[in-house]
C-alpha positions, 0 to 999 in steps of 0.5 A, spaced: 760 297 229 757 292 234 753 286 233 747 283 237 751 280 242 755 287 243 761 284 240 765 290 236 765 288 228 771 291 225 773 291 217 780 291 217 782 293 210 789 292 207 793 296 202 800 292 201 804 292 195 808 286 194 814 286 189 818 280 187 822 281 194 816 281 198 817 288 201 810 291 198 802 289 193 796 292 190 790 288 193 786 290 198 782 285 202 776 287 207 776 282 213 770 282 218 773 281 225 769 279 231 774 283 236 770 282 242 772 289 244 779 289 242 781 292 235 788 289 232 790 289 225 792 282 222 797 282 216 795 279 209 800 273 210 797 271 217 790 271 214 792 267 208 797 262 213 791 261 218 786 260 212 790 254 209 792 251 216 784 251 218 782 248 211 788 243 212 786 241 219 778 241 218 779 236 212 783 231 216 780 231 222 773 230 220 775 225 215 779 222 220 773 221 224 770 217 219 776 212 220 774 212 227 767 210 226 769 205 220 766 207 214 763 201 210 764 205 203 771 205 204 772 197 204 772 197 196 778 202 197 782 197 201 780 191 196 785 195 191 790 192 196 787 186 197 785 187 204 779 184 207 774 187 212 777 183 218 784 187 217 780 193 213 776 196 220 782 196 224 786 199 219 781 204 218 781 206 226 789 207 225 789 211 219 783 215 223 787 217 229 793 219 224 789 223 220 786 227 226 793 227 229 796 231 223 790 235 223 791 237 230 798 238 229 797 243 223 792 247 227 794 247 234 801 246 235 805 251 238 809 256 232 816 252 233 812 245 232 807 247 226 805 247 221 811 241 220 813 240 213 813 233 214 806 233 216 804 237 210 808 232 206 804 226 209 797 230 208 799 231 200 801 224 199 796 221 203 790 225 200 792 224 193 793 217 194 786 216 197 783 220 192 786 216 186 783 210 190 776 212 187 778 210 180 782 205 182 777 201 185 772 202 180 769 209 180 769 214 175 776 217 173 773 224 175 772 221 183 779 223 184 779 230 182 772 231 186 777 230 192 782 235 190 780 239 197 784 233 200 791 235 197 790 241 194 790 246 200 796 242 204 800 243 197 798 250 197 800 251 205 807 246 203 809 251 198 807 257 202 812 254 208 817 253 203 821 246 202 826 244 208 833 245 207 835 239 212 832 233 215 831 238 221 827 243 217 822 238 215 820 237 222 821 244 225 815 249 225 815 255 221 812 262 223 808 266 219 812 265 212 814 271 208 809 272 203 812 274 196 809 275 189 812 268 187 808 264 193 802 268 192 802 266 184 803 259 187 798 259 192 793 262 187 794 257 182 794 251 186 787 253 189 784 255 183 786 248 180 783 245 186 776 249 186 776 248 179 777 240 179 772 239 185 767 243 181 767 240 174 768 233 177 762 234 182 758 236 176 759 229 173 755 226 179 749 229 176 751 231 169 754 224 167 752 219 172 745 222 174 747 221 181 742 218 186 744 223 192 743 229 187 736 227 186 734 226 193 737 233 194 733 236 189 727 232 191 728 235 198 727 242 195 
């Protein structure tokens, strides 16, 4: 099939059978690809690998941009550590640069460098800490869970790549890892918990707080 631009649209259907050894699994995943005149099969392992890489990168790149421009709403998060505005804004800029760099490394670095496990650990720890700063700074407790997307996908990708067995392993890139049944279960439950926490906590804005932004969106409709 071709779309309006003349690009070939190809539905690739996988029928793999995964066992505990990772050799073979039973799910079929139809994926619509714009192949621009060329068709090629993409494995399930590669698909999951890149979905997680893109998710992690987009989160940290765009959150990093808020640090670059300096978000006033974050001042109360710095206040938890008794950091005033004069020091907070330069730190925001620095953190923004680090977050953007981490996102770019995960997304664009060559296979021998990305995704570096050490960078994924940073994403998980920093994403969880900044999420928990919301309730620590006086917001409702569910604000930390509402930002589960900050640390859930990096954790899923870290579990997929596997733990390093040496210091070098933590700073060495990982080619598309083997997709075993055990890793599928780990990724599935991390992402299910991430989506569940986000949706339940996000609903708290309107259901419990009666959040003004939600009312504004309703008024726009």
